N, C-alpha and C positions, 0 to 999 in steps of 0.2 A: 560183187565183182567190180563195181565202179570204184570202190576204195583202192583196189589194186591198180587201176589204170592211172590214178593220180601220181603213183610212184614211178611211172615209166617216163623217161625223158624223151624229148623229140628225137626223131631219127630212128625210132624203133617202132615196128609194126606189130600190133597185138592181134592174134587170131584165136578163134575158138572153133572146135569141131562140132558141127550141128547137123546130125543125120546125114553124114556122108559128104558134106561140103564145108568149105571154110567161110566164115563170116568176118569181115574186117570191122573191128570195133573202134580202132583209132590208128591214125597214120600221121606221119610227119607233116607239118604245115609251116608256112612262112617262106621268106625269101632266102634265108640262110641255108646253104647246102651242107647238111651234116655228113652226107656220104663222101664229101671231099676231104674230110678229116682223116688223119692217119690212123685213128682208132676211136673207139667209143665203148662205154660200159653201162650196164644196167643192173640194178639190184632191187628185188622186191619179193613179196610173199603172195602166194596165190592159193586159193581153195579149189581143189579138184574133187568134185562130187563123186559119189559111188557110181561105178560103171561108166564114168565119163573120161574124156581126154581133152587136155588143154594144150594148145600149140602156140608157139611164139616164133615170129619170123624176123631175122636180122640180116640185112644186106652185108655181105662180106666180099672184100676185094680179092682179086687173084693174088695168091701168095701170102695172104694175111694169116696170122695166128688166131684161131678161134678157141676160146676157153669157156667152158660151162662148169659151174660148181653148184651142187644142190644138196639139200638135206630135208628129210621129212620131219617136221616138227611134232606133229601129232596126227592120230587117226589110225585105228585098227592096229596092225602089227608094224606100222611105220615102214612099209615096203611099197615101192612104186617102180614102174618101168620108165626108163628115160631113153628116148630115141632121137637121134639127129638125122635129118633128111636133107640131102643136097638139092641144088636147084633142079636137077633132073628127076626129082621125086624118087631117089634111091636112098635106102638106109645106109649111112656111113658108120654110125656108132650106135650100139644098143647095150644099155645096162639093164639087166632084168632083176626085178625083186630086190632092190637095194634101198637101204635107209639113207645113205649119203654117199657121195663120190664126186668125181670130176672127170671131164672129158676135154682133152686138148689135142688139136691137130692143126696142120697147115693146109689151108684151102687150095685145092688144085684147080678150082674154077670159080668164076665170079658170079654172084647172084644171091638170092635170098635162101639162107639156110634156116630150116625149121627145127626148133627144139620142142619136142612133144613130151608131156607128162601123162603117161598112159595108166589110168586107174581102172580100165575096163575089166581086168581079171578079178577085181574086188567089188562085188555087187552090194555089199552091206555097209561099207565104211568109207567116208570121204577122207581126204588127206589135205593137211595144210603144209605146203612146201615152200621153203626158202630157196631162191635161185639167184645166182650171180652170173652174168654173161658179159664177156669182154672180148673185143677183137681189135687187133692193131697190126700195122705193117712195119716190120723191122727194116726192110730194105729201103723204104722211103725215108725213114729216119737216118739210115746210114748214108744215103745219097745227100741228104741235107747237110750232114756232118762233113762230107767231102767238100761241098761247096764252101762251107765256112772255113775249112782248113786252107783253101786256096787264097783266102784273103790275107791272112798273116799268121805268124807263129803264135802270137798272143791269143788270137781267136781260136787257134787249134787247141791250145792248152785249156782254154776256158770251155770249149765244147766238149773235150774229153771229160772234164770234171762234171759237166752237166749230164753227160751220158751215164756216168757212174751214179750220180745222184738219182737220175730217173730210174735206173735199174734197181737201186735200193728202195726207192719209193714204191715201185711195182711189187717188189717182194713183200714189203710191209703191208701193202693193200691186200695181197692174197692172204697173208697171215691174219690180218684184222678181220677179213671176211669170214675165215674159218672160225675164229674166236667168237665172233658175233653169233654165228649159227649155234655153237655149243652153249653160249649163254642163254639164248632164246629157248633152246631145247630144255636146259636145266630149269628155267623159270616155269615152263609149262609142267614139267615133272613135279616140281615143288608145290605148285598150285593144286595139282591133282591129288597129291598125297595129303595136303592140308585138308581138303574137302573130305577125303575118305576118313581121315582120323576124326574130324569133327562129327561127321554123321555117326560113326561107330561109337564115339563117346556118348553122344546124346542117347543112342539106343541102350547102352549099358546103364546109364543113369536112370533111364525110364524103367528098366528091369529091376534095378535095386529098389526104387521107390515103390513099385507095385509089390515086390516081395516083402518089403517092410510092413506095408499096410496089411497084407495077408497074414503075416506072423502075428501082428497085434490082434487081429480079429480072432485068430485061432486061440491065442492065450486068453482072451476075454471070455470066450465060450467055454474054455476048459475050467475056469474058476468061477463061473457064474452059478449062483444058488438061488433057490426060490424060497419065499417066506411061508409057503403052505406045503402040506404033504400031497401025495397023489390023490388022496381022498378029500382034498380041499379043507383039511383041518390045519389049524395053525401049528407050526413047529414049536417044540418045547424050547 
């Protein structure tokens, strides 16, 4: 679990469910206020043990867009429940028994939203889950653009270009995130198939070798003769 924590940037709070209550494992630290930024994103992999639930809390501003994208990379039938809980501890989104998907909505209240990966229905298999979380405020960006436009016409044209570039970059990031998830999933699938083929080949080779020795033994006994008769007399 500690390896997963190193991938989470500051400003993001990591929680885990432990017998009915939440335990804080890591929180934002330092003098810089990350919550004042118009947006933030996090990308990591997490192991959800069998019959367990892992929850992550992200502070979301009022009116901000909250996007969660996930995919189960390996484990069991690669199905997991994903639940989003608002600051009032009410379930706002619920994806049941899915291998991959995404959740996007506009926050109607400010506070910490929890994203929970629920593996409690599956008692015998843990899941490795890739998750991508991003939140941003389009209204604040638009307000900033209006202030820039009031300076001069040149700044207005330049800001419009920046907006288009930023929109294109955001779209590329979403596509790259989805592509990375598919690449990781294919890598685990190829590795598993390679091990299966190797073990099966070793088994078949062992069977062939044992069968060959058995056939040689049977042929030698078939053509074996003795130098004396059953009455211990030399053969003619």
